[in-house]
C-alpha positions, 0 to 999 in steps of 0.5 A, a space after each residue: 689596184 681595183 677601180 672604184 675601190 680603196 686598196 690597202 695593203 695590210 698583214 694577211 689575216 690568214 695567219 693561224 694562231 692555234 694547233 687543232 690537231 694538237 688540241 685534239 689529242 691533248 684534250 682527248 688524253 686529258 679527259 680520258 685521264 679523268 675518266 680513268 681517275 674514277 671508276 671508269 664513269 665521268 659526268 663532264 659538264 660541257 660548257 659553250 657551244 659544241 657545233 658552231 664555236 663561232 667565238 673560239 674560231 674567231 679569236 683563235 684563228 686555226 680553232 674550226 667552229 666544230 673543233 670540240 665536236 672533232 675532239 669528242 669523235 676521237 672518243 666516240 665509242 666511250 660517249 653518250 650525251 645528255 641534253 639539259 633543258 630547264 622547264 622554265 626556258 620551255 615556258 618563256 620561249 627562251 631563245 638562242 641568240 645567234 640562231 634565233 631559235 628557241 631552246 626546245 627547238 634547239 634541243 632537237 637541232 642538237 639531237 639531229 646533229 649528234 646522231 648525224 655524225 654518230 654519237 649516242 644520245 642517251 636522254 633529255 632531262 627536263 630540270 626544275 620540272 613543273 607540269 606546265 602544258 608547254 613543258 608536258 607537250 615537249 615531253 611527250 613530242 620527245 617520247 613520241 620520238 623514242 627519246 628517253 626523258 627524265 625529270 629533275 626537280 626544284 630543290 628548296 634551299 639549293 645550292 646551300 643546304 647541302 644536307 637536304 640536297 644530298 639526301 632522299 629529299 633532295 637529289 633523291 627526288 630526281 629520276 635516276 638517268 640510265 646511262 651506258 658509256 664510261 664518258 657522259 657528256 652533259 650539254 644544253 642549248 644555253 647557260 642556266 639549263 642546269 648541267 651541273 645540277 644533273 651531274 651532281 644528282 647522278 653521282 649521288 645515285 651512282 654512290 647509292 649504287 656503288 659506283 665511284 663516279 667522277 665529275 669534270 667541267 669543260 669550258 673553253 674560256 676562260 683560259 686558265 694558264 693565260 694571263 687575267 688581262 690577256 685580250 682572249 679573256 677580255 673578248 670572252 668578257 665582252 661575249 658574255 656581257 649580258 651574263 655578268 660573267 668576269 674573269 678573276 684569279 682562282 683564289 683557291 688555286 693560288 693558295 693551294 699551289 701557289 699558281 696563278 690561274 684564270 677562271 670566272 666569277 661563277 665558278 670561284 663563287 660556287 666553288 665552296 658549295 660545289 666542294 661541300 656537296 661533292 665531299 658530301 656525296 664521295 666522303 673526300 675532297 676530290 678537287 682543291 679549286 674550281 681550276 682543278 675541276 677543269 680539263 681545258 687544255 686549250 692554252 697549250 695549243 696556242 701557237 702564235 700568241 700575238 696573232 691570238 691577241 690581235 684577232 681578240 682585239 678585233 672581236 672586242 670591237 666587233 662586240 662593241 659595234 654589235 652593243 651599239 646597234 643592240 642599244 639603238 634597237 632597245 635590246 639592251 640597256 645603257 649599263 651594258 653599253 658602258 661596260 663594253 666601253 670599259 672593256 674596250 679601254 681595258 684592251 686599249 683599243 677602238 673603232 679606228 683600229 677597224 680599218 674597214 670603219 673609216 673607209 666606209 664612212 668615207 665612201 658614205 660621205 663621198 656618195 651621200 648615201 649608204 656604203 659597205 666596205 670589205 677587208 679581204 684576206 689579202 689586205 685589199 679593201 673594197 667598197 660598195 654603194 647603192 644603186 638602182 639595182 643593188 644595195 650597198 652590201 650587195 654591190 660591195 660583195 660582187 666588187 669583192 669577187 671581182 677583186 679575188 678573181 682579177 675580173 676588171 671593174 667594168 665587167 658586169 657580172 649580173 646584167 640589168 636583164 637578170 636583176 630587173 625581173 627580180 626587182 619586178 618580182 620583189 615589189 610587184 608580186 611580193 609587196 616589197 618596198 625596196 627594189 634593190 637586191 639583197 646579198 642572198 638575191 643577188 648570189 642566186 642571180 649570180 648562180 643563174 648567171 653563171 651558166 652563161 657567163 664565165 665570169 659569174 661562174 668564176 665569182 661563184 666558185 670564189 665565194 669560199 675565199 671571202 671567209 675571214 673578211 671584215 665588213 663595216 656598213 655605214 648603216 645598220 644592215 638587214 638581217 638577211 644581208 647579215 645573216 648571209 654574210 655570216 654564212 659565208 664567214 664574213 665578220 660584220 659590224 654596223 654603225 648604229 643608225 638606219 638608212 630610213 627613219 621608218 619605225 617598223 623594219 622587217 627582215 628585208 
């Protein structure tokens, strides 16, 4: 079908597994049901990523990355946002791994993102506050931007000394957060920020003021009404392997209702203490189980479980390859890699299930150099190899665009007259050792060529069709190539080895 390209016909990867419209209706209704259960005041602890939940979109095709924001938008007039950040995370310059930005910068990004779509960001809470220079500087920065900042403190004996916690010397030492809306969404840059503690502190203060406020928890995963060993749950364990999250049957739900529900260890382990704190505040048993606390309707919106299983298994393999690369780079210990292998075994999958792997390795052996294979949404697999002008990833993406646009393999999308000046700039003026064009550079050059080359023009406008493609490289790709593939919605894995034996590896 495509010259110098391996072609395989497989089942389309465009099949959907999830009904997003149904989810918006069910999820928003469930949340409002919980708001109305209390005194028209609910603190909703919102776990996971709000704007860019790539994991959910990969394991549940049909789940847009921003679906949770879309859902909340249907309740926008009833919502305000509280963003929580731990003082120690500011001090340590803790980073969000997928975006490689510090938590304090992520707070600013989140505020901008919420405001851009019309949400009210009521305040930022700094938890476990201690007066440190970097913490106080961040507080002052927020205040100069007219953002309200509240301070919450470490409580001795937290979370077990319930009598102390629910007292003036516990939650009572925290600053009360002024809120206006009936639904207060409490979110954070990442785990360990203190979202639950902020919610419970507010419940304490609301009761002091005579308001019967409620608490609920929103997490995308695990999905309570899917079996414990479901691939979607195993994919979640793979995604949180560094947090030691383990899916388990909620024993409290099983004992109370005789119904098996899937939850995770942290929520199950903390439930007895959380239940006591809630009872101390409210004088009643609000929830019978961790599952009861949740408002997650995602499991009712899966439309094709087989597609979801396949997508989740694919994600497990990708996570395994990421772990292999991280181990090669010294980012994780061997025990994490062993856990990933155990998840692979439990799911019954192997690297051989990823079709691009064998093709990329075969191409690398054939050419005695790096190779990249891309499986497109129609099942075709195209390859790319190093040349004097282009890296393997760049060659592969051009071949992919040729196939999508039905452009003859002999047609040049980029002439040497365009590539060579860019190489000259990279090597002679910018000090790069590698003259070959990376994927982002190729796309820029392709966009310029599109002004005079009809084939290039056609290719540029076909870029959205690359979304959902599977990519495998025979060597570890540069950060810039991986990032560009990601921006295009392409899912990348790499063999855990480098093209060269150099120790220092800059971004490009």
